[in-house]
C-alpha positions in Angstrom: 31.6 -24.7 14.2 32.8 -21.3 14.1 34.7 -20.0 17.5 35.3 -16.4 18.8 38.7 -14.6 17.4 38.0 -11.3 18.5 36.3 -10.5 22.1 36.0 -6.8 22.8 34.7 -6.2 26.4 33.5 -2.4 27.8 36.5 -1.0 25.3 36.9 2.7 25.8 39.5 5.1 24.5 40.1 8.4 25.9 41.7 11.2 24.2 42.9 14.8 25.1 42.0 17.4 22.6 44.7 19.4 21.0 47.5 17.2 22.8 49.5 14.5 21.7 49.9 11.8 24.8 47.8 12.7 27.9 49.2 16.2 28.0 50.9 17.4 30.9 53.1 15.9 33.6 50.8 16.7 36.3 48.1 14.6 34.5 50.2 11.7 33.8 51.3 11.8 37.7 47.4 12.2 38.7 46.5 9.1 36.6 49.4 7.2 38.1 48.5 7.8 41.4 45.0 6.6 40.7 46.3 3.5 39.2 48.5 2.8 42.2 45.5 3.2 44.5 43.2 1.1 42.1 41.1 3.9 41.2 39.5 5.2 37.9 41.2 7.6 35.6 40.4 10.9 37.2 40.2 12.4 33.6 37.9 9.6 32.4 34.9 11.4 34.5 35.1 14.7 32.5 35.1 13.0 29.1 32.8 14.4 26.4 30.9 12.3 24.0 32.6 12.1 20.4 30.0 14.4 18.4 32.3 16.3 16.2 29.4 18.6 15.5 29.0 19.8 18.9 31.4 22.6 20.5 33.6 21.0 23.1 32.7 21.4 26.7 35.9 19.5 28.0 39.5 19.0 27.3 38.9 15.4 27.0 36.7 13.4 24.6 35.5 9.3 24.1 36.8 8.5 21.0 35.2 5.0 22.0 32.7 4.6 24.8 31.8 0.7 26.4 32.0 -0.9 23.0 31.3 -4.8 23.4 31.7 -7.1 20.2 32.4 -10.5 19.4 33.8 -11.5 15.9 33.8 -15.2 14.9 36.3 -17.4 12.8 35.5 -16.7 9.1 33.4 -13.5 9.5 33.5 -10.7 7.1 32.5 -7.8 9.5 31.6 -4.5 7.8 32.0 -1.4 10.2 30.1 1.6 9.0 29.5 5.1 10.3 29.9 8.6 9.3 33.4 10.5 9.8 34.5 10.8 13.3 32.2 7.9 14.8 35.3 5.8 15.9 35.9 3.4 13.2 39.7 3.8 12.4 40.1 4.4 16.4 38.5 0.8 16.8 40.7 -0.9 14.1 43.6 0.6 15.8 42.9 -0.7 19.1 42.4 -4.1 17.8 45.7 -4.0 15.8 47.1 -2.9 19.1 48.7 0.3 17.3 47.4 2.2 20.6 45.8 1.0 23.8 42.4 1.2 25.3 41.7 3.4 28.2 39.4 0.7 29.7 38.1 -2.3 28.9 39.9 -5.5 27.0 40.4 -6.9 23.6 41.1 -10.5 23.3 42.3 -11.6 19.9 43.2 -15.5 18.7 45.7 -15.2 15.6 48.1 -13.3 13.5 46.6 -9.8 12.6 47.5 -7.9 9.3 46.2 -4.4 9.1 46.0 -1.9 6.2 44.7 1.2 7.9 46.4 4.0 6.0 48.3 4.8 2.6 51.6 2.9 3.4 50.9 1.1 6.2 53.7 -1.1 7.3 55.8 0.2 4.5 59.3 1.4 5.0 59.4 4.0 2.5 63.3 3.9 2.5 63.1 0.0 1.6 61.9 -1.5 -1.9 59.1 -3.2 -2.5 61.0 -6.6 -2.5 62.4 -5.5 0.9 59.2 -4.7 2.4 57.5 -7.9 1.5 60.3 -9.7 3.2 60.1 -7.6 6.2 56.2 -7.7 6.6 56.6 -11.6 6.2 59.0 -11.7 8.9 56.9 -9.8 11.3 54.2 -12.0 10.8 56.3 -14.9 11.8 56.9 -16.5 8.6 60.4 -17.9 7.3 62.1 -16.6 4.4 61.0 -20.0 2.3 57.3 -19.4 3.0 57.6 -15.6 1.9 59.3 -16.5 -1.2 56.7 -19.0 -2.3 54.1 -16.1 -2.0 56.4 -13.4 -3.3 55.6 -13.8 -7.1 51.7 -13.7 -6.2 52.2 -10.6 -4.3 54.0 -8.8 -6.9 51.5 -9.9 -9.6 48.3 -8.8 -7.7 50.2 -5.5 -6.8 51.0 -5.1 -10.7 54.5 -3.8 -9.5 56.8 -6.1 -11.3 58.8 -3.3 -13.1 59.2 -1.3 -9.6 59.8 -4.2 -7.2 63.4 -3.0 -6.5 62.2 0.5 -6.5 62.2 2.3 -2.9 58.4 2.6 -2.0 58.9 6.4 -1.3 58.9 6.6 -5.4 55.6 5.1 -5.4 52.1 6.9 -6.1 49.6 6.6 -3.5 47.7 4.2 -5.3 50.7 1.8 -5.9 51.3 1.7 -2.1 47.9 0.9 -1.3 47.9 -2.2 -4.1 51.5 -3.2 -2.5 50.3 -3.2 1.1 47.2 -4.9 0.5 48.8 -7.5 -1.7 51.3 -8.0 1.3 48.5 -8.1 3.9 46.3 -10.5 2.0 48.7 -13.0 0.5 51.0 -13.4 3.7 48.1 -15.5 5.3 47.1 -13.4 8.5 44.4 -15.1 10.4 42.7 -11.8 10.7 42.7 -9.0 7.9 41.9 -5.8 8.9 41.5 -3.2 6.0 40.6 0.5 6.7 39.1 2.9 3.9 42.3 3.0 2.1 40.9 0.9 -0.8 39.2 4.2 -2.0 42.7 5.4 -3.1 42.7 2.6 -5.7 41.3 2.5 -9.0 38.1 0.7 -9.7 40.1 -2.4 -11.2 41.9 -2.9 -8.3 39.0 -2.3 -5.8 37.3 -5.0 -7.4 40.2 -7.4 -7.3 40.5 -6.5 -3.6 37.2 -7.3 -2.6 37.2 -10.5 -4.8 40.6 -11.4 -2.9 39.0 -10.6 0.5 36.0 -12.9 -0.3 38.4 -15.8 -1.4 40.5 -15.4 1.9 37.6 -15.8 4.0 35.6 -18.2 2.2 38.4 -20.8 0.9 40.7 -20.1 4.0 38.6 -19.4 6.7 40.3 -15.9 7.5 38.3 -13.1 9.2 38.1 -9.9 7.5 37.0 -6.6 9.4 36.3 -4.1 6.6 36.0 -0.2 6.9 34.5 1.6 3.7 32.3 4.3 3.0 31.2 2.7 -0.3 28.1 1.0 0.8 27.9 -1.2 -2.6 31.3 -2.8 -1.4 30.1 -3.3 2.1 27.0 -4.9 1.2 28.8 -7.2 -1.6 31.7 -8.4 0.6 30.5 -8.3 4.3 28.2 -11.0 5.9 27.7 -9.0 9.0 27.7 -5.3 10.1 28.0 -3.0 12.9 26.9 0.7 12.9 29.0 3.2 15.0 28.0 6.6 15.9 29.8 8.9 18.4 32.1 6.2 19.7 29.3 3.7 20.2 27.7 0.5 18.4 24.2 1.8 17.8 23.3 -1.1 15.4 24.4 -4.8 14.8 23.1 -7.5 12.4 23.9 -10.1 9.8 21.2 -8.2 7.9 24.0 -6.0 5.9 21.7 -4.3 4.1 19.2 -3.2 6.9 22.5 -1.7 8.7 23.2 0.3 5.5 19.9 1.5 5.4 19.9 2.6 9.1 23.2 4.3 8.1 22.1 6.1 5.0 18.3 7.2 5.7 18.0 7.2 9.4 19.2 10.1 12.0 20.7 9.2 15.1 17.1 9.1 16.6 16.0 6.7 13.9 14.0 9.6 11.9 14.2 10.1 8.3 17.2 12.4 7.4 16.3 15.8 6.4 15.8 17.2 2.9 18.2 20.1 3.5 21.9 20.2 3.9 23.5 23.3 5.2 27.4 23.9 5.4 27.5 25.0 9.0 30.9 23.6 9.5 32.5 25.3 6.5 33.4 21.9 4.3 34.7 21.7 1.0 36.1 25.2 0.9 37.4 25.3 -2.5 37.8 28.8 -4.2 36.3 27.3 -7.3 33.3 25.8 -5.6 32.1 26.1 -1.9 28.5 24.5 -1.7 26.4 26.7 1.3 23.2 25.0 1.0 21.7 22.0 -0.6 17.9 21.2 -0.3 14.9 19.8 -2.0 11.9 22.3 -2.6 8.7 22.9 -4.3 8.6 25.3 -7.6 8.6 28.1 -5.0 11.6 27.2 -3.4 10.2 26.0 -0.2 11.3 22.9 1.6 9.4 19.8 0.8 7.7 17.9 3.7 8.2 14.3 3.3 7.0 12.2 1.8 6.1 13.6 -1.4 3.3 12.2 -4.0 5.0 11.2 -7.4 3.2 13.8 -9.3 4.2 16.6 -7.3 6.8 19.3 -8.5 10.3 18.2 -6.8 13.4 20.5 -7.3 16.8 20.1 -6.3 18.5 23.2 -5.3 22.0 24.3 -4.6 23.4 27.4 -3.3 27.2 28.2 -3.5 29.9 30.8 -3.5 33.0 30.9 -6.3 35.8 33.3 -5.6 37.6 32.1 -8.8 35.5 31.5 -11.9 36.7 28.3 -14.1 35.0 27.2 -17.3 35.9 23.6 -16.3 33.5 23.6 -13.1 30.8 20.7 -13.6 28.2 20.8 -10.7 26.6 17.3 -10.5 23.8 15.0 -8.2 24.2 11.3 -7.9 21.0 9.5 -7.2 20.7 6.2 -5.5 17.9 4.0 -4.6 17.4 2.5 -1.0 19.6 -0.5 -1.9 22.6 1.7 -2.8 22.3 1.4 -6.4 23.1 4.3 -8.6 19.8 5.2 -10.6 21.5 7.9 -12.6 24.0 11.1 -12.7 22.9 14.5 -13.8 25.5 17.5 -14.4 24.6 21.1 -15.2 26.8 20.5 -18.3 24.8 17.7 -19.6 23.0 19.7 -22.4 24.2 21.7 -25.5 27.0 24.2 -24.6 25.0 26.9 -25.7 22.1 26.2 -23.0 24.4 25.9 -20.0 23.7 27.9 -17.0 26.8 29.9 -16.3 27.7 30.4 -12.6 28.7 33.7 -11.3 31.6 34.8 -9.3 30.3 35.4 -5.7 27.2 33.8 -4.3 24.9 31.8 -6.7 21.9 29.5 -7.0 21.2 26.4 -9.4 18.5 24.1 -9.3 16.6 21.2 -11.5 13.5 19.5 -11.5 13.0 15.8 -11.0 10.5 14.8 -13.5 7.0 13.8 -12.3 6.1 10.1 -12.4 9.8 9.0 -13.2 11.1 7.6 -9.7 9.0 4.6 -8.0 7.9 4.9 -4.3 10.6 4.7 -1.9 13.4 6.8 -0.3 16.3 8.1 -2.3 19.4 9.8 -1.6 20.8 12.6 -3.6 24.6 13.3 -3.3 26.3 16.6 -4.1 29.3 16.2 -6.2 31.5 18.8 -8.2 34.7 18.9 -10.3 36.8 20.8 -12.8 36.1 18.5 -15.4 39.1 16.0 -16.3 41.4 17.9 -14.2 40.3 17.5 -10.3 37.5 16.7 -7.8 36.3 19.6 -6.0 33.7 17.3 -4.1 34.1 13.6 -4.8 31.0 11.5 -4.7 31.4 8.7 -1.8 34.1 10.8 0.1 32.1 14.0 1.3 28.7 12.5 1.9 26.8 15.8 1.1 23.4 14.2 1.0 19.8 14.8 1.2 16.9 12.4 1.0 13.6 12.3 -1.1 10.7 10.0 0.2 8.0 9.3 -2.6 4.6 7.7 -1.7 1.7 7.9 -3.8 0.5 9.6 -7.0 2.1 6.8 -9.3 -0.6 7.3 -11.9 -4.0 8.5 -12.5 -5.2 4.9 -13.6 -7.7 3.2 -11.5 -5.7 -0.2 -12.0 -2.4 1.2 -10.7 -2.9 2.4 -7.3 0.0 0.4 -5.6 3.7 0.2 -5.9 4.9 -1.8 -8.8 8.2 -4.0 -9.1 11.1 -1.9 -10.6 13.5 1.1 -9.7 11.5 3.5 -12.0 7.8 4.0 -12.6 7.3 6.2 -15.6 3.7 6.5 -16.9 4.2 5.9 -20.9 1.2 6.6 -23.1 0.7 3.8 -25.4 -0.6 4.5 -29.1 
C-alpha cells in the first residue's frame, strides 16, 4: 500500500521584482511586525499573478499561489507547463533551497535534487571528492559510498577524469556526473529539473531508464520536469500541469495532461494558428522570427478546422541583420501524441533550387500537401540553425508553435468517409 511522501498544503511563494531578497529594510521591518502580531504579510495582498506576458502592475509577484499536492511513495510525477509557470520554484521549495511565503511542505525521506547544471557540485573539487561529499550530505558512510562509486563513475562515463576538478568539465559532463550521483546514492525522493536536455541523446535514454528502474525496483519517488513531452510520457505515471503559478490540471492519464499543455490555451480553447514575436525572442543577427502562421494560398489566416483537401501553407516572416550561407530554417511536425511525423528544411532540395534569404525582412512559406495528413490536431514547431555549427532556435526549447486541426476532406470516395487508423492518410491511385 502506497503512502504519502510529500504533502503540500496552500503553498505560495512571493517575490519582489528586480530585487534579491525582500528589498528594503523598511519592508523587512513591516513584515516582522506583522508576524509578531500574527497578521498576514502586508505585501502579500498586493502581489500580482505570475503571468510573464503581462506588464507588471505591482512590485510583487506570486511565483506560486495556493498549490495543494500529495505525492505517493513510488510515484513518478511529471511536472509540465510553459516557461515561467512555476515548475522550478516548486522544486526548489520541495528541495528546501528556498522557503515558502505561505503554506507548508511535509516530506518523508532523503531528497536528492538535480535542478541546474552543476547542482550539488563544488567546482574546485574533483569528481571523486564530490561523490563522497554528496554521499556524506545524504547521510551515507564512506563504506556505503565506496560500494556505489564504480557504478556512479561508469554511468557518468568520466573514468578518465575522475580526479580532475569539476570546473574543467563540459556542461554535459557535469550533468552526467550530477545525475549519476543523485540516482545511485539511493535517495528516497529524486528531483530532476530540465537539466537532462543538456546531455546527449544516449545519456537522456540512460537517465530515463535509470529513473524508471529506481522507481519500479526500489520504490523511490521521482519528480521530473521537462519540456520533452516524449520523455514525460515514457517515464511518468502521473502528471500535473502548472500555469501562472497554479496547478490547472492533474491526472494519472499523462497523455491527457500533455494534450492539454500542447493543444489548449488557458481557457481550454485550441491554440491559435499564428505566433507573433511580441516579446522580442530569439533575437539573433542571423535569424530573428517575426511571425509564424498558417494561411490559405493568398496568405489569409486559416480558420480551424480545415478540410484535408484544402490548401494549407506554413508561413515564416523574419529579419536578418547578418547573412550566413549556413542558415537552415526548419519546421518539425508532431501529432497529438507528440510523435514526430517529419522535419522539413528550406535546404532539403537541390542547392540550385534553394530560396535564398535576403538581408533585412523576408518571408518564406511552404505548402502542406493535400490529403497527406490524417484527421487530428498537429503541432508545427519552428527551428533554425547555422548548419553543423549552432542552433539559433532549437526544437523543444523555444517552443515556437502553431497548430493545425484537420477534419474532413479525406477522399472523394463514397467508401472513405470517416477517419481511418494511421498517422497519415494519403490518397494513392491504384493501377
